[in-house]
Phi, psi and omega in degrees: 000319180294322179296318178298321178295321178295317179297318179296321178296318179296317180296319178296318178298318179298318179294324180288330181269352185286146175229148181241149174210154178233127177253134180230135179226124177264127180247115178051055184280058189270351185231154171232162180299329180294334180276347184270061186229028180285137184269128175301149181066009179234310184282148176250159182296337175297320179297319180295314181295323178296322184276316189253347183081191182291145180284165175293323177212155173218159181208150170284147177221160176302120179079016179164215182203171183220149174243150167226131174251140178225141172235117184243134174238113179261122180234132180238123178258123182244142171239128183236148177233132179230165181273177183254345184212163177064209181296330183295338179283348177263352182245155181223128174269119186245144174236137187227150172231129186241135179232156179236130172251120187242135171235121182237144179226114184251131181231134178244129182245153174274184185291343176271358179088010180274135181292124180260324181203153179210150179205153179241156176219126174244129181211158172240133184230143176270118182268355175118182180232165179194172179218155181201159173255115187238165172290143181295336187268001180222147176244117181238154179291137182261312181278130182285118179239023185297331180295335178274331185274335184263342187293333187286359178244028181301323183296336178294335184265006184302314180294317181291345181295342177292344179262008179294163175301156187307315179300326179288319180295320179294336180265009186298333179293326179261356185291126183281358177260359187274348182083010182230353188235006181126186184233157168215157181284158177300143177085001178295129183291150177274004182271359177227163173070210190292333181291342180296337178290346184270002175052048180282000000 
């Protein structure tokens, strides 16, 4: 009975010392569902660019080209426990769960720039969990989401891609980041599909 009482006391203390925080990061939040209403065989790519601005990615395709717009919201919920005295009152043990809310808008144009097809995708994805020992005075992201935050600027690296390691350069014809071989959504792993040829 005494042991059960001690465990209950420890749990109550932990709950009293616990703190929660939520980190939110918007990545390229340039589109809303209300803007994804362009009519095929009517809209021109000039209309799309005027309304939505530059796409997150674009690619050449047989008989035309394609744009993809993405709006990503990364949210991390953290629960932290800290001590009451000594060094432990300056440290916090944090546990985090991270989710991604994704909105994608894909548009395919013919060689004259006329919209041929368009589609939207709304999804929620679990990016994982993690834990860390942090300073009590700062809240930092625990789960690494850099693959989602850096992917939307792939077109900036097109020129520098010529300096990639040899396996990547040899795969440039199939590389989905080159603007000539197709599109993929942000955060797609390099462990599957065409990137596996690059021996990363």
